[in-house]
C-alpha positions as CSV (number, residue, x, y, z in Angstrom):
1,M,116.1,105.5,102.0
2,S,113.9,108.1,103.6
3,A,113.1,108.2,107.4
4,T,109.4,107.3,106.7
5,E,110.7,104.1,104.8
6,Q,112.9,103.1,107.6
7,R,110.2,103.1,110.2
8,K,109.5,99.7,111.6
9,H,105.7,100.4,112.1
10,Q,103.7,102.9,110.0
11,R,102.1,105.5,112.0
12,I,98.4,106.3,111.5
13,R,97.6,110.1,112.0
14,F,93.9,111.2,112.6
15,G,92.1,114.1,111.1
16,V,90.1,114.3,114.4
17,P,92.1,112.9,117.3
18,P,90.2,110.1,119.2
19,V,89.7,110.9,122.8
20,A,91.3,108.7,125.3
21,K,90.7,108.1,129.1
22,L,93.9,107.7,131.0
23,G,94.5,106.2,134.5
24,Y,97.8,106.9,136.0
25,G,99.1,106.6,139.7
26,G,95.4,106.7,141.0
27,L,94.4,109.6,138.7
28,G,92.1,109.8,135.9
29,G,92.2,112.2,133.0
30,Q,91.9,112.5,129.2
31,G,94.1,112.8,126.3
32,L,94.1,113.0,122.5
33,V,95.7,110.3,120.4
34,E,98.0,112.1,118.0
35,N,99.1,109.0,116.1
36,L,99.1,105.1,116.4
37,S,101.1,102.4,115.3
38,M,101.5,98.7,116.1
39,S,104.1,99.6,118.7
40,G,102.4,102.4,120.6
41,I,100.8,105.9,120.5
42,M,101.6,109.6,120.9
43,I,99.3,111.0,123.1
44,R,98.6,114.7,124.3
45,T,97.5,115.1,127.8
46,D,97.6,117.5,130.8
47,L,98.6,114.6,133.3
48,E,102.3,114.6,134.4
49,L,103.3,111.1,133.1
50,K,106.8,109.8,134.2
51,I,109.2,107.9,131.8
52,G,109.2,104.4,132.7
53,R,105.9,104.1,134.4
54,S,102.6,102.4,133.3
55,V,99.6,104.0,132.4
56,G,96.2,102.6,131.6
57,C,94.6,103.8,128.4
58,E,91.2,103.4,126.7
59,F,90.1,104.7,123.3
60,A,88.2,103.7,120.4
61,I,88.8,104.5,116.6
62,G,86.0,104.4,114.1
63,R,83.9,101.1,114.4
64,A,86.5,99.1,115.9
65,S,86.0,97.7,119.5
66,T,87.3,99.9,122.4
67,F,90.8,99.4,123.1
68,D,91.8,99.2,126.8
69,A,95.3,98.1,127.9
70,P,98.3,99.2,129.7
71,L,101.2,101.1,128.0
72,S,104.5,102.0,129.0
73,V,105.7,105.7,129.1
74,V,108.8,106.0,126.9
75,S,109.3,109.7,125.8
76,R,108.0,113.2,126.6
77,L,108.0,116.4,124.7
78,G,105.9,119.2,126.5
79,D,102.5,117.7,126.9
80,L,102.9,115.0,124.1
81,Y,104.0,111.6,125.4
82,G,105.2,108.5,123.5
83,L,103.5,105.3,124.9
84,R,104.5,101.8,124.1
85,F,102.0,99.1,124.2
86,Q,102.7,96.2,126.6
87,A,103.1,92.7,124.9
88,G,100.1,90.7,124.5
89,L,98.2,88.8,121.9
90,I,94.7,90.5,122.3
91,S,96.2,93.7,122.5
92,Q,97.9,93.2,119.2
93,I,94.5,92.0,117.4
94,L,92.6,95.0,119.0
95,I,95.5,97.3,117.6
96,E,95.4,95.8,114.3
97,D,91.6,96.0,114.2
98,G,91.7,99.5,115.2
99,I,94.1,100.5,112.4
100,S,92.1,98.7,109.8
101,A,88.9,100.5,110.8
102,A,90.7,103.9,111.0
103,L,91.9,103.3,107.3
104,E,88.7,102.2,106.1
105,S,86.6,104.8,107.6
106,G,89.0,107.6,106.7
107,A,89.4,108.6,110.5
108,G,92.9,107.7,110.1
109,S,95.7,108.2,107.3
110,T,98.9,106.8,106.3
111,L,101.7,108.5,104.2
112,S,104.7,106.7,103.1
113,V,107.5,107.2,100.4
114,H,108.5,104.4,98.2
115,E,111.0,104.1,95.4
116,L,109.2,102.2,92.5
117,G,111.0,101.6,89.1
118,G,113.5,104.3,89.9
119,I,110.8,107.0,90.9
120,K,109.8,108.3,94.3
121,V,106.3,107.6,95.0
122,M,104.0,108.9,97.8
123,R,101.4,106.6,98.9
124,I,98.4,107.8,100.9
125,N,95.9,105.4,102.5
126,G,92.9,106.2,104.5
127,G,91.6,109.8,105.0
128,L,93.1,112.5,102.7
129,N,92.9,115.6,104.9
130,G,94.8,118.7,106.1
131,E,96.2,116.7,109.1
132,L,98.7,115.2,106.5
133,R,99.9,118.8,105.3
134,N,103.5,118.7,107.3
135,D,104.3,115.0,106.1
136,F,102.8,115.8,102.7
137,M,104.8,118.9,102.1
138,H,108.1,117.4,103.7
139,A,107.8,114.4,101.0
140,L,106.9,116.9,98.2
141,T,109.6,119.6,98.9
142,R,112.4,117.7,100.8
143,V,112.2,114.2,99.4
144,G,111.2,114.9,96.2
145,V,108.4,112.6,95.0
146,E,107.2,112.2,91.4
147,E,104.1,110.5,91.7
148,I,101.1,110.2,94.2
149,D,99.3,106.9,94.7
150,L,96.0,107.7,95.9
151,G,94.4,104.3,95.3
152,G,94.0,103.6,98.9
153,V,92.2,106.8,99.9
154,T,88.9,106.4,101.5
155,T,87.8,109.8,102.3
156,V,88.7,113.3,100.9
157,D,88.3,116.7,102.6
158,Q,89.0,120.1,100.8
159,A,92.5,120.6,102.4
160,G,93.6,117.0,101.4
161,L,92.5,117.6,97.7
162,A,94.3,120.9,97.8
163,L,97.6,119.5,98.9
164,C,97.3,117.0,95.8
165,L,96.4,119.9,93.3
166,V,99.3,122.0,94.5
167,A,101.6,119.0,94.0
168,H,100.3,118.6,90.5
169,D,100.0,122.0,89.4
170,R,103.0,123.6,91.1
171,H,105.3,120.9,91.4
172,G,104.5,118.6,88.3
173,V,103.9,115.5,90.4
174,R,101.7,113.0,88.7
175,L,98.5,111.8,90.2
176,G,98.9,108.1,89.9
177,A,96.3,105.4,91.1
178,Q,93.1,106.9,92.4
179,S,90.4,105.6,94.6
180,P,86.9,106.2,93.4
181,C,86.3,108.7,96.1
182,F,89.4,110.6,95.2
183,A,88.6,110.4,91.5
184,A,85.0,111.9,92.3
185,A,86.2,114.7,94.3
186,L,88.9,115.7,91.9
187,R,86.2,115.8,89.0
188,Q,84.1,117.9,91.1
189,A,86.8,120.2,92.2
190,L,87.8,120.7,88.5
191,V,84.4,121.6,87.3
192,A,83.3,124.0,90.3
193,P,82.7,127.5,89.5
194,G,84.7,130.3,91.7
195,P,88.1,130.4,93.0
196,A,90.1,127.2,93.1
197,A,90.3,125.5,96.4
198,W,93.9,124.6,96.1
199,E,95.0,128.3,95.3
200,N,96.0,128.9,98.9
201,P,96.7,125.7,100.7
């Protein structure tokens, strides 16, 4: 079982990280939300946050309501902090709404690897974009996926399409289920004149 499969809560990554307003120890600041899960967020900020302390955080994703709640600082690597949501039913509902809105609008993405019928399948939901490159290439070259399920893709950019074409053309990976927006982007890329978009990912 891969590390991706073992995660309790799937992480949503963003093509354009949402800006968050932060309140900490009487100070105000901003940060960029790197990823989001049901248990917490990773945020990049210039504020000096201390592990074990609480921080107020407000941000919006796509069409969802603004999320405003206290979080606990649980980890730090340079200016990147892991923050855990403090328990509460309203918070959980807002987080679920935010995740759904991010995936539906394509502002957020999930990438997971599953074993189905004896083959490893990479599944992408939400936005297929260049921000997935590291996770995508890890799954492709280290985990060894044989198929990509694109049925849950809601938006596609050129870099995301290029990743899939490289997987197919250079690594022999099958492009499985395809959402209408992915299928249209693929058709357009295959008939476009000039150099192929995927030749230099």
